[in-house]
C-alpha atoms as a printed R data frame, in Angstrom:
    type eleno elety resid chain resno       x       y       z
1   ATOM     1    CA   MET     A     1  99.396 112.071  99.732
2   ATOM     2    CA   SER     A     2 100.955 109.518  97.637
3   ATOM     3    CA   PRO     A     3  99.651 107.253  94.954
4   ATOM     4    CA   MET     A     4  98.355 104.531  95.278
5   ATOM     5    CA   PRO     A     5  97.452 100.516  93.379
6   ATOM     6    CA   GLY     A     6  93.999 101.310  91.292
7   ATOM     7    CA   GLY     A     7  93.909 104.618  90.310
8   ATOM     8    CA   ALA     A     8  93.654 105.636  94.037
9   ATOM     9    CA   ALA     A     9  95.689 108.744  93.851
10  ATOM    10    CA   ARG     A    10  93.761 111.763  95.613
11  ATOM    11    CA   ARG     A    11  91.339 109.531  96.613
12  ATOM    12    CA   PRO     A    12  90.109 110.393 100.176
13  ATOM    13    CA   LEU     A    13  91.625 107.540 102.533
14  ATOM    14    CA   LEU     A    14  89.188 106.066 105.585
15  ATOM    15    CA   ARG     A    15  91.136 102.709 107.237
16  ATOM    16    CA   PHE     A    16  89.473 101.417 110.178
17  ATOM    17    CA   ASP     A    17  91.625  99.106 112.606
18  ATOM    18    CA   GLY     A    18  90.156  95.728 114.283
19  ATOM    19    CA   TRP     A    19  89.438  92.665 113.660
20  ATOM    20    CA   ILE     A    20  87.030  90.402 110.981
21  ATOM    21    CA   ALA     A    21  84.753  86.762 112.706
22  ATOM    22    CA   GLY     A    22  83.479  84.467 110.111
23  ATOM    23    CA   LEU     A    23  81.416  81.502 110.311
24  ATOM    24    CA   GLY     A    24  79.227  78.957 108.808
25  ATOM    25    CA   THR     A    25  76.375  76.603 110.917
26  ATOM    26    CA   ALA     A    26  74.514  74.151 110.900
27  ATOM    27    CA   SER     A    27  71.949  75.366 109.438
28  ATOM    28    CA   GLY     A    28  73.758  77.066 106.350
29  ATOM    29    CA   THR     A    29  73.399  80.250 107.801
30  ATOM    30    CA   ARG     A    30  76.999  82.187 107.032
31  ATOM    31    CA   VAL     A    31  77.858  84.958 109.607
32  ATOM    32    CA   VAL     A    32  80.389  88.228 109.514
33  ATOM    33    CA   LEU     A    33  81.720  89.822 111.804
34  ATOM    34    CA   GLY     A    34  83.505  93.100 111.845
35  ATOM    35    CA   HIS     A    35  84.508  94.333 115.012
36  ATOM    36    CA   TRP     A    36  86.501  97.792 114.867
37  ATOM    37    CA   HIS     A    37  88.352  99.406 118.367
38  ATOM    38    CA   ARG     A    38  89.909 102.371 115.610
39  ATOM    39    CA   SER     A    39  87.441 103.910 113.043
40  ATOM    40    CA   PRO     A    40  86.150 107.256 111.064
41  ATOM    41    CA   PHE     A    41  83.247 107.089 113.576
42  ATOM    42    CA   GLY     A    42  85.024 105.298 116.553
43  ATOM    43    CA   PRO     A    43  84.888 102.167 118.493
44  ATOM    44    CA   PHE     A    44  81.878  99.996 116.873
45  ATOM    45    CA   SER     A    45  81.060  96.087 115.438
46  ATOM    46    CA   ASP     A    46  79.050  95.146 113.037
47  ATOM    47    CA   VAL     A    47  77.715  92.075 111.844
48  ATOM    48    CA   MET     A    48  76.762  90.955 108.077
49  ATOM    49    CA   ILE     A    49  74.603  87.353 107.841
50  ATOM    50    CA   GLU     A    50  73.455  85.351 104.911
51  ATOM    51    CA   ARG     A    51  70.758  82.965 105.266
52  ATOM    52    CA   ALA     A    52  70.617  79.627 103.872
53  ATOM    53    CA   ASP     A    53  68.078  81.445 100.842
54  ATOM    54    CA   GLY     A    54  70.755  83.770 100.076
55  ATOM    55    CA   GLU     A    55  69.442  86.909 101.821
56  ATOM    56    CA   ARG     A    56  72.167  88.371 102.470
57  ATOM    57    CA   LEU     A    57  71.547  91.187 105.698
58  ATOM    58    CA   LEU     A    58  73.194  94.051 107.684
59  ATOM    59    CA   LEU     A    59  73.100  94.699 111.566
60  ATOM    60    CA   ALA     A    60  74.611  97.791 112.540
61  ATOM    61    CA   PRO     A    61  74.577 100.200 115.548
62  ATOM    62    CA   THR     A    62  73.841 103.560 114.075
63  ATOM    63    CA   ARG     A    63  72.535 105.643 111.603
64  ATOM    64    CA   ALA     A    64  76.058 107.077 109.705
65  ATOM    65    CA   THR     A    65  77.839 103.342 110.378
66  ATOM    66    CA   ALA     A    66  74.662 101.508 108.543
67  ATOM    67    CA   ASP     A    67  74.251 104.102 105.317
68  ATOM    68    CA   PHE     A    68  77.962 103.682 104.799
69  ATOM    69    CA   VAL     A    69  78.511  99.609 105.258
70  ATOM    70    CA   GLY     A    70  75.989  99.756 103.228
71  ATOM    71    CA   ASP     A    71  77.105 102.233 100.460
72  ATOM    72    CA   THR     A    72  79.947 100.503 100.609
73  ATOM    73    CA   TYR     A    73  78.473  96.298 100.491
74  ATOM    74    CA   THR     A    74  75.230  94.680  98.902
75  ATOM    75    CA   PHE     A    75  72.664  94.181 101.302
76  ATOM    76    CA   ASP     A    76  68.783  93.093 100.741
77  ATOM    77    CA   ALA     A    77  67.692  94.712 104.245
78  ATOM    78    CA   VAL     A    78  69.730  96.566 106.380
79  ATOM    79    CA   ARG     A    79  68.926  97.345 110.097
80  ATOM    80    CA   VAL     A    80  70.043  99.855 113.236
81  ATOM    81    CA   VAL     A    81  70.118  97.816 116.160
82  ATOM    82    CA   PRO     A    82  72.427  97.481 119.217
83  ATOM    83    CA   VAL     A    83  75.677  95.613 118.521
84  ATOM    84    CA   ASN     A    84  77.991  94.385 121.577
85  ATOM    85    CA   VAL     A    85  80.801  92.366 121.872
86  ATOM    86    CA   GLY     A    86  82.431  90.808 125.104
87  ATOM    87    CA   VAL     A    87  86.061  89.119 124.539
88  ATOM    88    CA   ALA     A    88  86.895  86.989 127.708
89  ATOM    89    CA   GLY     A    89  90.507  85.770 126.988
90  ATOM    90    CA   ASP     A    90  89.658  82.968 123.767
91  ATOM    91    CA   THR     A    91  85.528  83.428 123.981
92  ATOM    92    CA   TRP     A    92  83.410  86.235 122.261
93  ATOM    93    CA   THR     A    93  80.301  86.697 122.726
94  ATOM    94    CA   VAL     A    94  77.637  88.936 120.427
95  ATOM    95    CA   ARG     A    95  74.779  90.791 120.622
96  ATOM    96    CA   ALA     A    96  72.921  92.417 117.635
97  ATOM    97    CA   GLY     A    97  69.290  92.957 117.573
98  ATOM    98    CA   PRO     A    98  68.052  89.980 116.515
99  ATOM    99    CA   LEU     A    99  71.659  87.518 116.962
100 ATOM   100    CA   ASP     A   100  72.419  86.174 119.635
101 ATOM   101    CA   LEU     A   101  76.462  84.238 118.983
102 ATOM   102    CA   ARG     A   102  79.174  83.344 121.303
103 ATOM   103    CA   PHE     A   103  82.265  81.338 119.879
104 ATOM   104    CA   THR     A   104  84.993  80.349 121.488
105 ATOM   105    CA   LEU     A   105  89.047  79.909 118.989
106 ATOM   106    CA   GLY     A   106  92.198  77.527 119.217
107 ATOM   107    CA   ARG     A   107  95.129  78.358 118.795
108 ATOM   108    CA   ARG     A   108  96.697  79.619 115.825
109 ATOM   109    CA   GLY     A   109  98.806  77.981 112.595
110 ATOM   110    CA   PRO     A   110 101.320  78.817 111.614
111 ATOM   111    CA   LEU     A   111 100.051  81.425 108.666
112 ATOM   112    CA   GLY     A   112  98.865  83.324 111.945
113 ATOM   113    CA   LEU     A   113 102.125  83.472 113.013
114 ATOM   114    CA   LEU     A   114 103.634  84.573 109.968
115 ATOM   115    CA   LEU     A   115 101.001  87.352 109.887
116 ATOM   116    CA   ARG     A   116 101.635  88.041 113.204
117 ATOM   117    CA   ALA     A   117 104.967  88.962 111.885
118 ATOM   118    CA   VAL     A   118 103.705  91.237 109.821
119 ATOM   119    CA   PRO     A   119 104.568  95.532 110.994
120 ATOM   120    CA   GLY     A   120 101.568  97.262 111.560
121 ATOM   121    CA   ALA     A   121 102.762 100.215 109.155
122 ATOM   122    CA   LEU     A   122 102.596  98.211 106.209
123 ATOM   123    CA   ALA     A   123  99.711  96.424 106.699
124 ATOM   124    CA   ARG     A   124  97.929  99.007 105.897
125 ATOM   125    CA   ARG     A   125  99.956 100.297 103.197
126 ATOM   126    CA   PRO     A   126  97.694  99.140  99.981
127 ATOM   127    CA   ALA     A   127 100.496  98.324  98.238
128 ATOM   128    CA   TRP     A   128 101.050  95.393 100.568
129 ATOM   129    CA   SER     A   129  97.596  94.287  99.823
130 ATOM   130    CA   ALA     A   130  97.879  94.911  96.415
131 ATOM   131    CA   LEU     A   131 100.682  91.999  96.771
132 ATOM   132    CA   THR     A   132  99.905  89.948  98.832
133 ATOM   133    CA   ASP     A   133  96.157  89.122  96.646
134 ATOM   134    CA   ARG     A   134  97.858  86.237  94.819
135 ATOM   135    CA   PRO     A   135  98.619  83.868  97.895
136 ATOM   136    CA   ALA     A   136  96.345  84.579  99.650
137 ATOM   137    CA   ARG     A   137  94.031  83.426  96.766
138 ATOM   138    CA   LEU     A   138  95.548  80.242  96.717
139 ATOM   139    CA   LEU     A   139  96.598  79.919 100.161
140 ATOM   140    CA   LEU     A   140  92.330  80.822 101.609
141 ATOM   141    CA   PRO     A   141  90.569  80.196  98.924
142 ATOM   142    CA   GLY     A   142  87.910  82.785  98.304
143 ATOM   143    CA   VAL     A   143  90.015  85.619 100.101
144 ATOM   144    CA   ARG     A   144  90.880  88.842  98.126
145 ATOM   145    CA   THR     A   145  92.772  91.565  99.702
146 ATOM   146    CA   ARG     A   146  91.955  93.784  97.280
147 ATOM   147    CA   GLY     A   147  89.028  94.293  95.165
148 ATOM   148    CA   SER     A   148  85.943  97.494  94.041
149 ATOM   149    CA   THR     A   149  82.748  97.650  96.831
150 ATOM   150    CA   GLY     A   150  79.851  99.611  96.100
151 ATOM   151    CA   ALA     A   151  79.410 103.725  95.183
152 ATOM   152    CA   GLY     A   152  82.678 103.593  93.358
153 ATOM   153    CA   ARG     A   153  84.688 102.358  96.111
154 ATOM   154    CA   ARG     A   154  88.400 100.641  96.225
155 ATOM   155    CA   GLU     A   155  89.828  98.491  99.526
156 ATOM   156    CA   TRP     A   156  92.166  96.753 100.707
157 ATOM   157    CA   TYR     A   157  92.631  94.295 103.041
158 ATOM   158    CA   GLY     A   158  96.232  94.246 105.377
159 ATOM   159    CA   ALA     A   159  96.413  91.143 107.457
160 ATOM   160    CA   ARG     A   160  97.799  91.057 110.713
161 ATOM   161    CA   ASP     A   161  97.082  87.138 112.732
162 ATOM   162    CA   LEU     A   162  94.707  85.246 112.005
163 ATOM   163    CA   ARG     A   163  92.737  82.630 114.121
164 ATOM   164    CA   PRO     A   164  91.051  79.195 114.223
165 ATOM   165    CA   ILE     A   165  86.882  78.983 115.826
166 ATOM   166    CA   ARG     A   166  86.735  76.153 116.888
167 ATOM   167    CA   THR     A   167  83.941  76.321 118.410
168 ATOM   168    CA   ALA     A   168  80.366  78.155 117.399
169 ATOM   169    CA   SER     A   169  76.628  78.584 119.154
170 ATOM   170    CA   ALA     A   170  74.072  81.207 117.692
171 ATOM   171    CA   THR     A   171  70.495  81.947 117.698
172 ATOM   172    CA   PHE     A   172  68.876  84.863 115.591
173 ATOM   173    CA   GLU     A   173  65.317  85.456 115.998
174 ATOM   174    CA   GLY     A   174  64.757  82.814 118.559
175 ATOM   175    CA   ALA     A   175  65.858  80.081 116.043
176 ATOM   176    CA   ASP     A   176  68.887  77.308 116.783
177 ATOM   177    CA   LEU     A   177  71.630  77.826 113.597
178 ATOM   178    CA   GLY     A   178  73.122  75.333 114.592
179 ATOM   179    CA   THR     A   179  76.692  73.936 115.240
180 ATOM   180    CA   VAL     A   180  79.905  75.768 113.473
181 ATOM   181    CA   ALA     A   181  80.376  74.952 109.518
182 ATOM   182    CA   PRO     A   182  82.701  75.909 106.641
183 ATOM   183    CA   VAL     A   183  81.984  79.847 105.450
184 ATOM   184    CA   ALA     A   184  80.207  77.896 102.077
185 ATOM   185    CA   PRO     A   185  78.990  78.580 100.099
186 ATOM   186    CA   PRO     A   186  80.804  81.332  99.836
187 ATOM   187    CA   VAL     A   187  79.349  85.060 101.483
188 ATOM   188    CA   ARG     A   188  78.301  87.441  98.654
189 ATOM   189    CA   PHE     A   189  78.402  90.868 100.189
190 ATOM   190    CA   GLY     A   190  81.393  92.706  98.650
191 ATOM   191    CA   PHE     A   191  84.253  91.290  96.113
192 ATOM   192    CA   GLY     A   192  85.474  88.937  98.266
193 ATOM   193    CA   SER     A   193  84.129  86.418 100.918
194 ATOM   194    CA   ALA     A   194  85.734  85.377 104.085
195 ATOM   195    CA   PRO     A   195  87.849  82.128 104.458
196 ATOM   196    CA   ARG     A   196  86.595  79.723 104.066
197 ATOM   197    CA   ASN     A   197  87.099  77.341 107.682
198 ATOM   198    CA   PRO     A   198  85.551  79.934 110.164
199 ATOM   199    CA   ALA     A   199  88.585  82.459 111.726
200 ATOM   200    CA   LEU     A   200  88.697  85.438 113.252
201 ATOM   201    CA   THR     A   201  91.453  87.720 111.398
202 ATOM   202    CA   ARG     A   202  93.031  90.824 112.582
203 ATOM   203    CA   ILE     A   203  92.793  93.119 110.008
204 ATOM   204    CA   THR     A   204  92.981  97.095 108.693
205 ATOM   205    CA   THR     A   205  90.857  97.603 105.966
206 ATOM   206    CA   THR     A   206  91.722 100.455 104.287
207 ATOM   207    CA   ILE     A   207  88.936 102.780 101.273
208 ATOM   208    CA   ALA     A   208  89.488 104.767  98.668
209 ATOM   209    CA   LEU     A   209  86.670 107.193  98.474
210 ATOM   210    CA   GLU     A   210  84.853 108.210  94.860
211 ATOM   211    CA   PRO     A   211  87.632 110.977  93.879
212 ATOM   212    CA   GLU     A   212  85.935 114.770  95.121
């Protein structure tokens, strides 16, 4: 294994390939969806929710994914519930226990077009994520592409696409969360937030575990 930035040499590496959607709602609840088509746990989806009162909730489909995500990030409560995601063109539908969410995507802008040109092999390299951390902070306030997480882990994000979320509707435990809104204040699950402007990002996440 090659030396890694941040002292991650000889640490076991786990990679997750998929999409992250982040959006706010008029009620103040913010939602972050992880939809992973390739991961150490196989394909799965999970949802992180921060309520207007600051409560942070994880909805995960299995005990194994709930334990891993719960150890990596910070939550006040964790629930193991079915998490189902449907994609039909530009419309995404999410059903996760108490949450029902539907959102539609807009056309990608210049940053999305630029990210689409990033080769997958490059996006998977932690050194690339370290290089893009400062530009990401400038272009997308609140976003970071590398940092420390729970359980002594290190994490890198390599983005490969970005599309805006134009419309959304959501209910939580039957209550309407209102229309789509910025992710404000930033979510507090880990070292960085989702972009302030609601968006769907294609991403490779690399997590370095504690040295064995």
